C-alpha positions, 0 to 999 in steps of 0.5 A: 860645497853646494853649487850657488846660482846667482840671484839678486832678490832686491832692487837696492842696486838702483840706488848706484844710478846718479841719473847722469843720462850718458847711457841715453844715447846708447839705448836702442829703445830710447833712440827709436821712441824718444821716450824717457821711460824706454831709457835706462834712466827711465826704467831705473825710476820704474824700478825704484817705484816698485820698491814703494809700499803704496806703489800703483802698478799702471799698465805703462810700468809693465810696457816700458820694462817689457820693452827693454832689449836687455842688450847691455849697451847701458851697463857697459858704459855705466860709470856708476857700474849699475848692474841693469841686466841683473836688475831687470831680471829681478824687476821682471821676476817680481812682476811676473806673479802681478800680471793679468794674462788671459787664460790663452796668453798664459797658455801660449807662453807656457807652450812657446817655452815648452816647444823651444826648451824641453827636449819633447817639445824640441822634438815636436817643433823639429818635426813640425818645422821640417814638415812645413818647409818640405810641403813649402807651407811657410811660403803659401801661408805667408802669401794668404791675406788676413793672417794674424800678424804674430803668425806672419811675423813667426813665419817670416822669422823661420830659419832657412832649410836646415840639415835633417838632424845634428850629425854627431859625427865621429872624427876623421882619424880614429881617437888615440886617447891622447888628443884633447877632449872638449864638451860641446854645448849645442843649445836648444835653439841651435839644435832646432835652428842652426844645425849647420853651425853645430855640424860645422863646428863639430867637423872643424874641431875634429879635423883639428884632432880634437875629440868632441864629446856632446853630452846627452843630458844637457838642456837649455842654458836658461836664458829665456826664463831668466830674462822673462821673470822665471829665475827659478826655472832658469836655476833648475836648467842651470843645475841640470847643465852643471850636473851634466858637464861635470868634467874638467874639459873645456865647454865649447859654445857657438851662440854668444847668448848661451855663453853669456848665460853659462858663464853666469851660473856660478857666484864668483864668490863661491868656491865651486866657481870652475865651470865658468872658467871652462865655458869658452866660445868657438872663436876664442877657443880657435884664437887661442889655438892659433892658425900656424899650421892651418891653410885656408882656401881664399875667398873673393868676396865682401862679407859684412859682420854683425857683432851681437849685443851679448858678445859686445856688451856682456862678454866683451868680445867684440873683436873675435869675429874680425880676428878669426875671419882675417885667417881667410885670405882674399876676404873683404870684411866690413862690420855693420855695427862697429860702434854698437847698435842692436838688431832687435832680436833679443831672444823672444823680444822679436816676437813679443815686441814687434813694434821696436824689434821690426824697425831696429832689424830694418835699420840693420838690414838697410846698413847691410844693403848699403854696404854692398856686401854679399853675405853676412856673418854673426855669432848669435842665432837670434840675430841671424833669424832677425836679419835674414827676415829683415832682408827677406822683407826687402827682396834680399835673399842673403845667406846668413851664417856663423864665422865657424862655418866659413872657416870650416868650408875653407880649411884646406888642412894642416901643414908643417909651421915651417912650410906655411907660405 
C-alpha cells in the first residue's frame, strides 16, 4: 500500500469555527497585541476570505497570518475541534506563490532553509558556528554599534559552545544480540545546536543496555517547510525518513517539535500507519521502562521546567518532564508555565517575527528570574535557544538543558530491584 502523507487542500474546515471566542485568552499573540486579527477567531475569518473568488489580499492579511505562532493552544481547547494548525499550514501554502518577496529575501529564505535542513548546509553551518565561537567573533560582533537588527538577533540566539561533533559511540557492554534495538532520530537542529542532548541520550540508553542505531539516511523532519508554506518539500523529507526508518524498532526523539511532525507523517486512515506508533520521545520511553532498578545521585538545587507548546498542545504530554525529573532525589522542581504560555520560539518565528517573539521570550525569562531557580530545563531546542538568549539580555548566564541530560549526569547505575532503598 502506498504511504500517504496527510494534507489538507482546502480551507473548508474553517466552517467548524462558531466564533465563540473561548480561544482568545489562550492565544499568545492576541494577549500581547489585543488585536482581533491576531487571534484564532480573526485568523479564521482571514482564511475564509481566502476562499472568496473576488478576494483582496492586503498586506495586513499576510502579516496577521504570518504572526501566528502555531502554538496549538487554541486547537487544544476548541470545543468545535477546529483543526487550526492544519488550516494555517494550508493557508500559508496557498499564499506562498502569491507573495511578493524581493530577490534578496527569496535568496535569504532559500539559503536559510538549506543551511539548516540539508546535509551539506548543516556541515557548512556547523563549521561556521564552530569557527565563530572558537574565535569569539559572536561576542565581538555583538558589541559593535550599527549592526542590522536581524544579525544582532541571530547572534544572541546562537547556542552555547557545543561538543565538536555528535559522538556515535559504542555501548559500554559489547552487544550480545539479545538487547532491544532502538532507532535514534537526531534531527537537523539537534546535530547543529543540541549535541549535548544527543550525546547524553545515546550514552544513557547504552548504559541501560539498549543497542542504539542512528540511520545515516535520516534527514530533517520537515516541520520548518510544512509550517512555512512548502508542503511539497515537507512531504519529500517525510518520504525520505519513512524509507530510512523502515524497520519495526522504536524511533526515539528528543525534540518535541520533531516528534509532533514525525507522528503526523502517515494518514491515520491508511493501512501503512505503523510508523507514527513507532515514534516515541525519550522521556515517555524511559517512563514506560521504569526506574525500579536505577539509582541517581541527589541534586540539591532549584530547577525550573519550561513546557514547550508542542509537548503540551500537540502531543498532550505536559506532565512527562515533571514525572521524569522526580526520579532525581533532592531536586526542587518549579514549572514556569503550568497553565500554558509560549516562549515565542516557534521554529524560525524567533527570527522572522522578532517584534512578537522577543516580548514573549522576555516574559518567560522574567518568570524564571522571579522563581529563584538556578537552572532551566526544556524538551525543545528552539525554546532552549530562545530562553537562553532572553536571559542573556538581562545579564543572566543560565544553563538550559534537556531533562535527559540531567538524568545521564546523575545516573549512578543499575542495582537489583530488591536492593533498592
